[in-house]
C-alpha positions, 0 to 999 in steps of 0.5 A: 444508506445501502451500498452494493459491494463485493464480499469475499467469503472463505470456505474450508475443506472438510475431509479432503482426501490426500490425492486431491490435496496433493493435486491442488498443492502441485498446481500451487507450486507450478504457479509459484515457480512460474511467477519466480521464473518470470521474476528472474527474467525481468530482474535480469533485463530491466531495460526490456520491461520497465516501459512495457505495457501490460498488454505487451507483457501479457502477450510476450510472456504468455505460454503453455504449462502442463497442469495449468489452465490459460486463465491461471497463467494469465492471472499469474502474469498479472500478479507479477506485472502488478508487483513489478510496477511498484519497483519500476516506479521507484527505479523510474524516479531514481533514473530521473535527472534534475538540477537545482532550480531555487533555494526557498526560505520559509519565515515565521509568520507570527511570534512564538516563545522562542522565535520572532516573526520574520525569523528563518524557519527552514530552507528547502531546495527545489529542483527542476527538469530541463530539456537535457534532463529529459533527454538523459532520463529517456536514454537511461530508460532504454537498453541501448549503449551506443548513440547510433542505436538510440538514433535509429530507435528514435527515428523509428518512433518518430515515424510511428508517432507521426501516423497517430492523431495530432494531440498535445501529447504527440507534439510533446513526444515529437519535441522530446525526440527532436531534442534527443536527435539534436543532443546525439548528433552534437558535440557532447553526444558521447558525454550524454550517452556515457552519463545516461548509461552510467546512471542506468547501470548504477540504479539497476545494480542497486535494485537488481534483486528479483522479487521472490514469490513465496506464497502458495496462494493462487487465483483462478477462474472456474468455467465448468458447466455446473455451478462452482458450489452446490449440494452433493447429488450423491445421497450416500455422501456424508458431506453435504456441500461441495465446491467444484473446480476445473483445470485438473488433468484427468478430471472433469472437475475437482470436487472438494467437500467444504464446511458450510453455515447458511448464517455465515456463507448465505445462500448457495445461489449467491455465488452462481454467475452465468456468462455465455451459458457457462457458470463463470466465477473467480476464486482464490486457493490457499493452504492453512494448516493442512486444509484448503481454503477457497475464497469465493466472492458474492455481491452484497448490500451493506447498510451504512448508518450515516450519523450526525457529526456529534462530538461525543459519538466520534472517537479519534485514534492515533496509530504508532508503534513505539508506546502503544498501537492505538492512542484514543481521544478519550485517553484510552490506549490499546497495545500489542504484546511488547515482549513479543515485539521485543523478541521479533526485534531481537530476531531482526538484529541477529539477522542483520548481524549475520548478513554483515558477516557475509562476503559473498551473495551465496552466503547472504542467500544462505542466511536469508533461507535460514531466517525466512521460516522463522520470519514467516511464523512471526509475520503470521502471528502479527497478522492475527494480532493486528486483527485482534487489535482492530476488534478491540478498538471497535469494541471499545468504541461501541462500549463508550457509545461511539458510532464513528471512528476516525484514524489517520491515513497510514499510507501517508505516515511519516518516517519514525526515527526512534529505535527499539531500546534493547536492539536499536532496530528502527520502529519504522522498520518494525512497522513496515515489516509487520504491515502496520498500515493494514490497520486502516483496512482491518478497522474499516472492515470491522466497522462496516460489519458492525454498522459504524462509520469509519473515516480517514484524515491526512496524517500530515502535522497531526503530531505537530499541531496544537489544540490552539491550531499552532503548527510547529515541529518544536511543539513536539519536545520529545516522542512522548511529550507535547508542549505548544510554543504558542499557548503553552498547552502540555499533554501526552503527545499521542493523546493530543494527536488523537484529538487533532485527528478527531477535530479534522472531522468534527470541525466544519472548517477543517472537514470542508477543506481537508476531506471529501466523502467516498461512496459509503459516505465516509470521509477520506483525505483530499489530495494535497501536498504537505506544504499546502496543508501546513500553509492552510493550517497556519493561515487558519490559526492566524485568522483565528488569532486575529478574530479572538485577539482582545481589543484595548478599550480606551475611556 
């Protein structure tokens, strides 16, 4: 099956003179400084930005900066807005008010070795939102501290909403506004304002540190009258291929000589795009070891081979960081350098120790600056190491004649509470800092290039589910060992998880319930809560237990 997609291709400068290199570096610094300036502005006044739309944000913050084009400023603002949306989602969730709805108890559905059917398994507290909770949460998201200010603002909003077409959404909005007016004109108005403002200040204070943009990488849009990449017209030049960038003062274009391989980069015309008579294409610039890296995109057709779901051709892979990065369903393990990981953990421990000794914010900033350069070097090292691990995994799959790799969705991975033995640093923290979750993208990209299928399954309960289908957290007797409370099956915990991951694609019942296909024909998880997935797995186990249960023959 052929699928059209965008491919990012890197070009590296070749013999770029110092003047041009410095001009690119000045532009990169201007963009980074602008991003950090906007970031400081946002963090100093969350209330003004937390509910602002992207359009309003771009309109408000758009400006003119000498040395930057309008497109570069716009793209920089998009980067800042996108980064802060994640932070605002977290803040909005923290600002919410909820009350206890009910306490839900779950009981064992079947007998196990240690528990009987009907025994209490776990207790969960469920929360709900009331009209008062909605009022408190709404006020907390505004910038107002006085009830009169809120009332004036809400009255203005009511008039604006009434002018819109009547829908279910506008009805709900007007209902909320009426509830706010009711509360702020009632006997407990002062208390409502006090509680809302107090929570707002507490949440904002705990999340007041601005996002710092450190990278000199920037995006831009080329709008020259000539193509962005072409052969050099100067016959006396020793450099054959040049990339031309616009937006530099005193120059019609910045012409950069680059290395070129037709086998890797393809035809030059693949990068040519015409729009309204102009050759328009987006690009990304970064700096790597005193060279400039320019990334262009082009449309490509990828060939995906959709193989039959042959059990022997599929490799299940469990990902963790404590013992080995990859544990495969064929019992193969692929790991990173543990000595290096220990060294990084020791650096983090020293960093934590120094931070604890600080008494002021200035001292903390000094510690961050001291360690940041070393941290960046470690992160760059692990970026390359994760890429190497991905290559090793795909190479191993091909060597054992597998054409389909199945991994758990690392964005859904649960928290890891175990710690690195020598330093006490949590493995979950190490995994987050070195961006272990990027392994999905890395392995998927390599599989795409090598012609292998790549699928993702839910991470939920892969560590607790047994080969027999029984799910219970008591099955995981330790981080290393798995012993089923139902059937007694014992196996290395990581290898068993890899087999469960594989089964969720191989088994028709599991696949049809838990997975769907994307545009490439690869399997990806269906949306579903942890509770729904566990309930379905246990129902399936119970059904299979009834079907396979031997009957007593009398006669």
